[in-house]
C-alpha atoms as one frame of an Amber mdcrd trajectory, in Angstrom:
protein
 169.677 144.825 119.194 167.264 142.604 117.405 168.313 138.723 116.656 167.549
 139.736 113.182 170.070 142.118 113.269 172.638 139.858 115.015 171.855 137.437
 112.291 172.953 139.839 109.298 175.741 140.888 111.109 177.210 137.332 111.967
 176.342 136.348 107.812 178.514 139.454 107.073 181.470 139.181 109.288 181.850
 135.781 107.914 181.128 136.092 104.257 184.262 139.070 104.916 186.793 136.394
 106.370 186.135 133.953 103.523 186.883 136.936 101.126 189.771 137.970 102.690
 191.474 134.522 102.645 190.457 133.951  99.060 192.211 137.156  98.289 195.535
 136.131 100.706 195.712 132.481  98.658 195.161 134.445  94.899 198.483 136.606
  96.225 200.647 133.321  98.016 202.775 131.774  94.652 203.568 128.394  94.576
 207.069 127.914  95.680 208.906 126.318  92.801 210.316 123.355  94.927 206.711
 122.497  96.377 205.186 122.241  92.792 203.464 118.915  91.917 205.732 119.080
  88.501 208.770 117.752  90.866 206.231 114.932  92.316 206.413 111.261  90.936
 204.398 108.927  90.959 205.441 105.407  90.988 202.682 102.652  89.667 202.735
  99.008  91.372 201.204  95.776  90.455 198.061  95.240  92.657 196.599  92.216
  90.712 196.432  90.277  87.873 193.529  88.229  86.501 192.806  86.347  83.156
 191.214  89.550  81.734 191.883  92.039  84.347 194.528  93.834  86.056 194.539
  96.224  89.057 197.660  98.965  89.955 198.033 101.016  92.892 200.378 103.909
  93.860 201.494 106.054  97.224 199.393 109.315  97.485 200.395 112.518  96.487
 198.658 114.727  99.325 198.968 118.156  97.189 196.934 115.952  94.521 193.504
 116.649  93.444 193.116 113.673  91.434 195.436 111.361  88.878 194.853 110.613
  85.340 195.559 106.840  84.268 196.944 106.084  81.141 197.593 102.819  79.317
 199.478 101.390  76.493 198.565  97.466  75.411 200.958  95.698  73.641 201.322
  96.196  69.815 200.047  99.348  70.224 202.055 102.384  69.499 200.874 105.563
  72.202 199.539 105.291  75.035 195.589 105.912  76.107 194.075 107.676  78.711
 191.139 105.459  80.203 190.363 107.022  83.544 190.441 109.955  85.673 190.342
 108.912  89.369 189.812 111.324  92.540 192.593 112.295  95.074 191.091 110.296
  97.760 191.676 106.706  95.649 195.136 105.230  94.936 194.128 102.436  93.037
 192.902 101.278  89.458 190.992  98.006  88.200 191.135  97.926  84.638 188.776
  95.245  83.362 187.649  93.461  79.654 191.261  93.094  79.409 192.695  90.182
  76.527 194.734  86.984  78.638 198.317  86.568  78.366 198.702  90.007  76.766
 201.659  92.733  78.560 200.225  96.306  79.144 201.877  99.514  80.734 200.464
 101.441  82.837 201.305 105.572  83.816 199.621 107.511  86.471 199.648 111.508
  86.745 198.498 113.346  89.690 197.582 116.845  88.880 196.161 120.249  90.793
 195.771 123.670  89.467 198.766 126.017  90.174 198.457 129.772  89.247 195.372
 129.239  87.377 196.916 126.804  85.253 196.383 122.493  85.540 200.156 120.975
  86.086 200.961 117.289  85.930 203.497 115.448  87.965 206.226 112.668  86.639
 205.783 109.105  86.473 207.224 105.376  86.733 205.517 103.204  84.038 205.028
  99.683  85.340 204.816  96.702  82.825 202.392  94.033  83.746 200.511  91.039
  81.774 197.390  89.568  82.227 197.458  85.694  83.158 197.260  83.323  80.389
 193.920  80.913  80.216 193.922  77.953  81.291 195.747  74.873  79.098 193.057
  72.527  77.535 194.433  69.560  78.170 197.649  67.835  79.771 198.006  63.818
  79.324 200.803  61.514  80.857 202.666  58.453  79.723 204.719  56.116  81.675
 208.356  55.297  79.798 210.779  52.649  81.343 213.014  53.904  84.273 210.564
  55.607  85.554 210.570  58.428  83.874 207.277  60.254  83.091 206.283  61.602
  79.649 204.407  65.087  80.026 202.494  66.689  76.910 199.822  69.409  76.746
 198.203  71.481  74.171 199.584  74.917  73.043 198.222  77.823  75.180 198.164
  81.079  73.066 200.577  84.057  74.140 201.859  81.664  76.322 206.276  82.791
  77.281 206.632  79.032  78.586 205.250  76.866  80.890 205.295  75.344  84.702
 205.464  71.791  85.519 204.562  70.080  88.834 204.131  66.902  89.973 202.000
  65.134  93.054 202.945  62.371  94.504 199.889  60.175  95.989 199.092  61.553
  99.399 201.695  64.108  99.279 201.971  67.714  98.202 202.330  69.537  94.867
 206.540  69.789  93.369 207.640  72.072  91.198 209.508  69.908  88.063 210.674
  72.443  86.116 209.910  75.972  83.790 210.224  75.118  79.991 210.146  77.110
  77.004 207.122  77.585  75.153 208.191  74.846  72.634 208.137  71.992  72.687
 205.072  71.027  74.276 206.651  68.227  75.942 208.889  67.249  78.648 210.669
  64.022  79.821 210.474  63.986  83.956 213.542  61.688  84.979 213.580  62.523
  88.541 209.983  60.433  89.478 210.185  58.069  92.100 209.597  54.513  90.527
 205.973  52.386  91.329 205.128  55.712  92.462 201.180  57.065  91.846 201.296
  60.885  90.219 199.518  63.812  89.307 201.121  66.212  86.940 199.608  69.652
  86.121 200.751  72.356  83.453 200.310  76.338  83.877 201.186  78.714  80.898
 202.768  81.786  82.315 203.461  85.381  80.566 206.824  86.969  81.745 206.701
  91.121  82.185 209.019  93.423  84.361 210.518  89.700  85.277 207.615  88.516
  86.758 205.592  85.137  85.527 202.114  85.231  85.607 200.848  82.109  85.524
 197.768  80.608  84.508 195.355  78.382  86.592 196.567  74.483  86.734 195.599
  71.811  84.394 195.988  68.557  86.076 196.395  65.157  84.019 195.140  61.899
  84.668 196.768  59.815  87.764 199.918  57.868  86.424 201.770  55.041  88.272
 205.950  55.141  87.061 207.423  51.685  86.420 209.701  49.556  88.832 212.660
  50.038  86.697 215.694  51.600  87.594 217.208  54.060  85.564 219.068  53.284
  82.681 222.783  53.801  82.671 222.135  56.575  79.626 224.704  54.876  77.725
 227.649  55.344  79.936 231.066  53.176  79.982 231.925  54.297  83.127 230.876
  52.000  85.751 230.010  52.972  89.307 233.640  52.867  90.712 234.979  54.731
  87.845 231.882  57.533  88.320 232.720  57.720  91.760 236.236  58.399  90.832
 234.916  61.385  88.368 233.336  62.625  90.825 235.688  63.516  93.762 238.195
  64.638  91.182 236.047  66.972  90.035 235.050  68.040  93.430 238.904  68.109
  94.615 240.019  70.343  92.060 236.475  72.304  92.389 236.404  73.258  96.303
 238.498  70.505  97.661 241.854  72.173  97.945 243.204  70.262  95.371 243.191
  67.245  97.404 241.531  63.720  96.351 238.444  62.600  97.828 237.839  66.608
  99.731 235.234  68.744  98.528 232.845  71.379 100.077 229.350  71.279 100.247
 228.581  74.554 100.857 230.812  76.615  98.891 229.313  79.728  98.259 231.163
  82.385  95.496 230.529  85.460  94.633 230.095  87.336  90.804 233.476  87.428
  89.752 235.679  85.847  92.103 236.822  83.407  89.481 236.845  85.146  86.505
 235.558  88.745  85.162 233.349  86.520  82.514 231.842  85.162  85.656 228.622
  87.467  86.207 226.534  85.101  88.307 227.296  83.307  91.796 228.514  79.624
  91.878 228.006  77.197  94.644 228.281  73.502  95.912 230.919  71.455  95.703
 230.866  71.286  91.809 231.212  75.027  91.547 227.534  74.858  90.149 227.565
  78.099  88.074 224.944  80.507  86.988 222.001  78.403  85.559 223.540  75.538
  86.808 223.059  76.808  90.055 219.496  77.511  89.942 219.266  73.629  88.385
 220.600  72.598  91.606 218.284  74.434  93.667 215.383  73.197  91.896 216.570
  69.697  92.269 216.660  70.724  96.200 213.035  72.112  96.406 211.820  69.046
  94.336 213.531  66.678  96.274 213.005  67.896 100.092 208.791  69.260  98.570
 207.422  72.290  99.865 207.130  71.728 103.553 210.722  70.491 104.575 212.160
  73.352 102.028 210.320  76.197 104.276 212.072  75.500 107.087 214.972  76.545
 105.306 213.641  79.237 103.107 210.372  80.014 105.492 209.117  83.198 103.413
 210.469  81.836  99.750 212.569  84.664  99.075 215.005  82.532  97.597 212.637
  80.317  95.959 210.923  83.197  94.275 214.146  84.330  92.782 215.019  80.655
  91.528 211.398  80.699  89.704 211.863  84.224  88.643 215.388  85.655  88.422
 217.658  86.106  85.623 220.470  83.319  86.613 222.773  83.950  83.773 223.620
  87.486  85.861 222.064  86.246  89.445 224.610  88.343  92.298 224.601  87.849
  95.848 227.068  89.511  98.447 228.214  86.189 100.435 226.791  87.899 103.672
 223.567  88.450 102.000 220.716  86.783 103.955 219.610  85.365 100.514 223.067
  84.062 100.640 223.251  82.418 103.600 219.808  80.400 103.128 221.431  79.171
  99.627 223.964  77.522 101.918 221.903  76.181 104.358 219.888  74.282 101.800
 223.175  73.133  99.813 224.870  71.976 102.826 221.941  70.351 104.339 221.652
  66.302 103.976 219.267  66.641 101.423 221.410  69.161  99.591 223.999  66.806
 100.263 222.673  64.237  98.163 221.207  66.523  95.339 224.758  67.386  94.459
 225.928  64.264  94.142 222.724  63.131  91.935 223.634  66.343  89.862 227.368
  65.307  89.575 226.576  61.996  88.471 224.128  63.410  85.648 226.407  65.740
  84.525 229.511  63.270  84.204 227.174  61.096  82.469 225.796  63.950  79.861
 229.435  64.991  79.658 230.724  61.573  78.749 228.275  61.114  75.991 229.420
  64.011  74.130 232.924  63.506  74.358 232.294  59.747  73.307 230.431  61.346
  70.231 233.720  62.707  69.165 235.379  59.853  69.051 237.223  59.668  72.500
 237.057  56.625  74.238 240.119  55.623  75.987 238.486  55.508  80.042 241.232
  58.060  81.106 241.123  60.275  78.444 237.123  60.600  78.240 238.250  61.241
  82.259 240.718  64.182  81.015 237.649  65.706  78.642 235.153  65.359  81.246
 237.106  67.728  83.435 237.814  70.340  80.489 233.879  70.324  79.653 233.051
  71.073  83.346 235.674  73.680  83.763 235.814  75.652  80.400 232.830  74.120
  78.484 232.201  72.384  75.294 234.556  74.688  73.430 237.205  73.914  75.427
 236.916  70.457  74.609 236.872  70.425  71.116 240.000  73.377  71.120 241.864
  70.421  72.557 240.793  67.803  70.993 241.826  69.582  67.673 245.060  69.672
  69.031 245.534  65.701  70.533 247.415  63.675  68.486 245.763  60.456  67.885
 245.598  57.773  69.384 243.292  59.789  71.802 245.421  58.664  75.363 245.730
  60.405  78.332 249.575  60.684  77.258 248.495  62.579  74.363 245.688  64.711
  75.588 248.153  66.214  78.093 250.922  66.862  76.131 247.899  68.991  74.063
 246.543  70.763  76.588 250.835  71.892  77.718 250.522  74.540  74.959 246.857
  75.435  75.549 246.216  78.805  76.843 242.120  79.386  76.231 240.229  80.387
  78.885 240.784  78.557  82.574 241.690  75.154  81.252 244.581  76.533  79.511
 245.449  78.894  82.432 245.387  76.330  85.252 248.053  74.076  84.765 248.637
  73.110  88.348 244.700  71.905  87.982 245.510  69.845  84.678 248.930  67.915
  86.184 246.601  67.091  89.314 244.055  65.491  87.384 246.313  63.554  85.136
 247.943  62.180  87.819 244.793  60.924  89.721 243.264  59.642  86.282 246.570
  57.573  86.041 246.273  56.438  89.828 242.498  55.855  90.307 240.848  55.499
  86.669 241.043  51.426  86.162
């Protein structure tokens, strides 16, 4: 046989095989369970810039491509913005506005029985980062306090404040709401040089998207100690109050006892407590968050990482809603929190926060007309246990003069929240105040 005949025969054979394969494929029905309609594309954040966002998703093996949809903040409908080939699982969206929230959906598609069919989807909410703040100014105040002021940034939900001591590392001071545009740092050390910085943030999907830092000029704090904040308590009386509150919170109602490493799960004390409670002073929800921020800023980043090397807890402190923050006691994050609060710096910070709260509560109660030292102490106990509402409720029932005896008579008939329920606690505090608060 000639070579030409062999070539033609081979070509015809291959074409016949291809035609058979096409006929066979056309006759094979798409299994309902394997239809792309049952697949779901979940979009995840890949990156965020001031004017750009990038997203990614897990590939679907049977997909022939992907359609990307976007809905910008203020818009009512999603718009189709891109078609992506099956070989890619990411998309970069550019030319966006800073500090804006965007929502994305990605649908996979393929042809089934001659028709284009689309997958299900899960929506991603993400934000571009706000533009950098234009100006940050700092002023040294008395008591080594520093006043930080900045200019408003459009679309900011709030601001994050940092400071860096001379030769040290950046420390997170606090997150504050979008107004006012001023923050007083009362935790700075005396006679210390600092640089402060502020970042605007936009919140989307429980993530805070931060602008670049805007730094202040250097500032040196005064050498004066912090004022007593109008407190009539002397240092001995404050120490008595601290021991009383620690005793009734975690010390087994034994004066002078406390458990600095205490970790209490949500709903343990009450069905109304939707978050964890930590420390000797039983700091609950956002108070627990406040304590962990204080520990972080006092330790500094390098020391803090020894306790939380991957930053799991610190990310939660910055980004989670602590009014409902829950953890099981045996969870890894819970164990990290216990190590932090029971460390030497953690214990120091707990005492510092307790003294600070005693000052704050005392000022509130004296404004209500209570001046007797022992009576003030009893109302601080109520305030710590049941909030400001418990103080005003019991004060209305208290006969004048506002002394310890009359306050205790008022509490005997009270049934409101934990303050009115825990009679044994109130009896212990009453006796300790009589014995120690002089």
